[in-house]
KOLFITI-552140 format. One record per residue: residue number from 1; x, y negated, z of N, C-alpha, C in turn. Coordinates in nm, 3 decimals, padded with zeros to 5 digits. Layout:
BEGIN
{num:NUM	n.px:X	n.py:Y	n.pz:Z	ca.px:X	ca.py:Y	ca.pz:Z	c.px:X	c.py:Y	c.pz:Z}
...
% end
This chain:
BEGIN
{num:1	n.px:00.370	n.py:00.716	n.pz:-02.121	ca.px:00.381	ca.py:00.688	ca.pz:-01.978	c.px:00.354	c.py:00.540	c.pz:-01.949}
{num:2	n.px:00.405	n.py:00.453	n.pz:-02.035	ca.px:00.390	ca.py:00.310	ca.pz:-02.008	c.px:00.243	c.py:00.264	c.pz:-02.007}
{num:3	n.px:00.162	n.py:00.306	n.pz:-02.105	ca.px:00.021	ca.py:00.262	ca.pz:-02.103	c.px:-00.049	c.py:00.307	c.pz:-01.975}
{num:4	n.px:-00.016	n.py:00.428	n.pz:-01.925	ca.px:-00.079	ca.py:00.476	ca.pz:-01.802	c.px:-00.038	c.py:00.389	c.pz:-01.684}
{num:5	n.px:00.091	n.py:00.358	n.pz:-01.675	ca.px:00.138	ca.py:00.273	ca.pz:-01.566	c.px:00.071	c.py:00.136	c.pz:-01.572}
{num:6	n.px:00.062	n.py:00.080	n.pz:-01.694	ca.px:00.003	ca.py:-00.052	ca.pz:-01.710	c.px:-00.145	c.py:-00.048	c.pz:-01.668}
{num:7	n.px:-00.217	n.py:00.054	n.pz:-01.711	ca.px:-00.359	ca.py:00.062	ca.pz:-01.678	c.px:-00.376	c.py:00.083	c.pz:-01.528}
{num:8	n.px:-00.287	n.py:00.160	n.pz:-01.466	ca.px:-00.294	ca.py:00.180	ca.pz:-01.321	c.px:-00.269	c.py:00.047	c.pz:-01.251}
{num:9	n.px:-00.170	n.py:-00.029	n.pz:-01.301	ca.px:-00.139	ca.py:-00.159	ca.pz:-01.243	c.px:-00.256	c.py:-00.255	c.pz:-01.260}
{num:10	n.px:-00.315	n.py:-00.254	n.pz:-01.380	ca.px:-00.430	ca.py:-00.342	ca.pz:-01.406	c.px:-00.549	c.py:-00.303	c.pz:-01.319}
{num:11	n.px:-00.572	n.py:-00.171	n.pz:-01.302	ca.px:-00.684	ca.py:-00.127	ca.pz:-01.219	c.px:-00.659	c.py:-00.167	c.pz:-01.073}
{num:12	n.px:-00.531	n.py:-00.163	n.pz:-01.030	ca.px:-00.497	ca.py:-00.205	ca.pz:-00.894	c.px:-00.524	c.py:-00.354	c.pz:-00.878}
{num:13	n.px:-00.486	n.py:-00.434	n.pz:-00.978	ca.px:-00.513	ca.py:-00.578	ca.pz:-00.973	c.px:-00.663	c.py:-00.604	c.pz:-00.971}
{num:14	n.px:-00.737	n.py:-00.528	n.pz:-01.050	ca.px:-00.883	ca.py:-00.542	ca.pz:-01.052	c.px:-00.940	c.py:-00.505	c.pz:-00.916}
{num:15	n.px:-00.882	n.py:-00.402	n.pz:-00.854	ca.px:-00.925	ca.py:-00.359	ca.pz:-00.721	c.px:-00.903	c.py:-00.472	c.pz:-00.621}
{num:16	n.px:-00.784	n.py:-00.535	n.pz:-00.626	ca.px:-00.754	ca.py:-00.646	ca.pz:-00.534	c.px:-00.846	c.py:-00.764	c.pz:-00.562}
{num:17	n.px:-00.871	n.py:-00.792	n.pz:-00.690	ca.px:-00.960	ca.py:-00.902	ca.pz:-00.725	c.px:-01.101	c.py:-00.874	c.pz:-00.674}
{num:18	n.px:-01.143	n.py:-00.748	n.pz:-00.680	ca.px:-01.276	ca.py:-00.711	ca.pz:-00.631	c.px:-01.285	c.py:-00.728	c.pz:-00.481}
{num:19	n.px:-01.172	n.py:-00.710	n.pz:-00.411	ca.px:-01.174	ca.py:-00.724	ca.pz:-00.265	c.px:-01.202	c.py:-00.868	c.pz:-00.223}
{num:20	n.px:-01.164	n.py:-00.963	n.pz:-00.307	ca.px:-01.189	ca.py:-01.103	ca.pz:-00.272	c.px:-01.339	c.py:-01.129	c.pz:-00.257}
{num:21	n.px:-01.421	n.py:-01.055	n.pz:-00.334	ca.px:-01.565	ca.py:-01.073	ca.pz:-00.325	c.px:-01.625	c.py:-00.994	c.pz:-00.208}
{num:22	n.px:-01.545	n.py:-00.903	n.pz:-00.150	ca.px:-01.594	ca.py:-00.819	ca.pz:-00.041	c.px:-01.497	c.py:-00.830	c.pz:00.077}
{num:23	n.px:-01.511	n.py:-00.932	n.pz:00.160	ca.px:-01.415	ca.py:-00.954	ca.pz:00.271	c.px:-01.408	c.py:-00.835	c.pz:00.367}
{num:24	n.px:-01.519	n.py:-00.764	n.pz:00.387	ca.px:-01.517	ca.py:-00.652	ca.pz:00.481	c.px:-01.425	c.py:-00.542	c.pz:00.428}
{num:25	n.px:-01.435	n.py:-00.512	n.pz:00.299	ca.px:-01.347	ca.py:-00.410	ca.pz:00.240	c.px:-01.203	c.py:-00.458	c.pz:00.241}
{num:26	n.px:-01.182	n.py:-00.588	n.pz:00.220	ca.px:-01.046	ca.py:-00.642	ca.pz:00.221	c.px:-00.982	c.py:-00.626	c.pz:00.359}
{num:27	n.px:-01.059	n.py:-00.657	n.pz:00.465	ca.px:-01.009	ca.py:-00.642	ca.pz:00.602	c.px:-00.979	c.py:-00.495	c.pz:00.631}
{num:28	n.px:-01.069	n.py:-00.405	n.pz:00.588	ca.px:-01.047	ca.py:-00.263	ca.pz:00.610	c.px:-00.920	c.py:-00.217	c.pz:00.537}
{num:29	n.px:-00.897	n.py:-00.270	n.pz:00.418	ca.px:-00.777	ca.py:-00.235	ca.pz:00.340	c.px:-00.652	c.py:-00.282	c.pz:00.414}
{num:30	n.px:-00.655	n.py:-00.404	n.pz:00.470	ca.px:-00.541	ca.py:-00.456	ca.pz:00.544	c.px:-00.514	c.py:-00.370	c.pz:00.667}
{num:31	n.px:-00.620	n.py:-00.333	n.pz:00.739	ca.px:-00.604	ca.py:-00.250	ca.pz:00.859	c.px:-00.542	c.py:-00.116	c.pz:00.820}
{num:32	n.px:-00.589	n.py:-00.060	n.pz:00.707	ca.px:-00.534	ca.py:00.067	ca.pz:00.660	c.px:-00.385	c.py:00.054	c.pz:00.629}
{num:33	n.px:-00.347	n.py:-00.056	n.pz:00.564	ca.px:-00.206	ca.py:-00.078	ca.pz:00.531	c.px:-00.122	c.py:-00.089	c.pz:00.658}
{num:34	n.px:-00.170	n.py:-00.168	n.pz:00.755	ca.px:-00.096	ca.py:-00.185	ca.pz:00.880	c.px:-00.083	c.py:-00.052	c.pz:00.953}
{num:35	n.px:-00.189	n.py:00.028	n.pz:00.956	ca.px:-00.184	ca.py:00.158	ca.pz:01.022	c.px:-00.083	c.py:00.249	c.pz:00.954}
{num:36	n.px:-00.082	n.py:00.248	n.pz:00.821	ca.px:00.012	ca.py:00.333	ca.pz:00.747	c.px:00.156	c.py:00.292	c.pz:00.777}
{num:37	n.px:00.182	n.py:00.161	n.pz:00.779	ca.px:00.317	ca.py:00.112	ca.pz:00.809	c.px:00.356	c.py:00.150	c.pz:00.951}
{num:38	n.px:00.262	n.py:00.134	n.pz:01.046	ca.px:00.290	ca.py:00.166	ca.pz:01.186	c.px:00.322	c.py:00.314	c.pz:01.203}
{num:39	n.px:00.249	n.py:00.400	n.pz:01.130	ca.px:00.272	ca.py:00.545	ca.pz:01.139	c.px:00.406	c.py:00.582	c.pz:01.075}
{num:40	n.px:00.441	n.py:00.513	n.pz:00.967	ca.px:00.563	ca.py:00.549	ca.pz:00.893	c.px:00.690	c.py:00.490	c.pz:00.952}
{num:41	n.px:00.679	n.py:00.390	n.pz:01.039	ca.px:00.799	ca.py:00.326	ca.pz:01.094	c.px:00.897	c.py:00.424	c.pz:01.158}
{num:42	n.px:00.853	n.py:00.513	n.pz:01.247	ca.px:00.948	ca.py:00.607	ca.pz:01.307	c.px:01.016	c.py:00.696	c.pz:01.203}
{num:43	n.px:00.941	n.py:00.737	n.pz:01.101	ca.px:00.999	ca.py:00.820	ca.pz:00.995	c.px:01.106	c.py:00.742	c.pz:00.920}
{num:44	n.px:01.077	n.py:00.615	n.pz:00.891	ca.px:01.174	ca.py:00.532	ca.pz:00.819	c.px:01.299	c.py:00.512	c.pz:00.905}
{num:45	n.px:01.281	n.py:00.490	n.pz:01.036	ca.px:01.397	ca.py:00.471	ca.pz:01.124	c.px:01.483	c.py:00.597	c.pz:01.129}
{num:46	n.px:01.418	n.py:00.715	n.pz:01.135	ca.px:01.494	ca.py:00.840	ca.pz:01.136	c.px:01.571	c.py:00.855	c.pz:01.006}
{num:47	n.px:01.508	n.py:00.823	n.pz:00.894	ca.px:01.575	ca.py:00.835	ca.pz:00.765	c.px:01.696	c.py:00.742	c.pz:00.758}
{num:48	n.px:01.681	n.py:00.621	n.pz:00.812	ca.px:01.792	ca.py:00.525	ca.pz:00.812	c.px:01.907	c.py:00.579	c.pz:00.897}
{num:49	n.px:01.873	n.py:00.639	n.pz:01.012	ca.px:01.977	ca.py:00.696	ca.pz:01.099	c.px:02.049	c.py:00.809	c.pz:01.027}
{num:50	n.px:01.973	n.py:00.896	n.pz:00.958	ca.px:02.035	ca.py:01.009	ca.pz:00.888	c.px:02.126	c.py:00.959	c.pz:00.776}
{num:51	n.px:02.080	n.py:00.858	n.pz:00.702	ca.px:02.161	ca.py:00.804	ca.pz:00.592	c.px:02.284	c.py:00.733	c.pz:00.647}
{num:52	n.px:02.265	n.py:00.656	n.pz:00.755	ca.px:02.374	ca.py:00.581	ca.pz:00.813	c.px:02.475	c.py:00.671	c.pz:00.884}
{num:53	n.px:02.434	n.py:00.791	n.pz:00.919	ca.px:02.525	ca.py:00.883	ca.pz:00.986	c.px:02.517	c.py:00.864	c.pz:01.135}
% end
């Protein structure tokens, strides 16, 4: 399991390093992250309310 995790982590770092050479893909990646966070915020708030009682 560890070698797979490490290779996945390394491939992710390589992916991020590759984005530095491609600013358009980097911007698209940031927009995707922001959209995902924006979509998940209400779900996270509901989960916090359920856990908090």
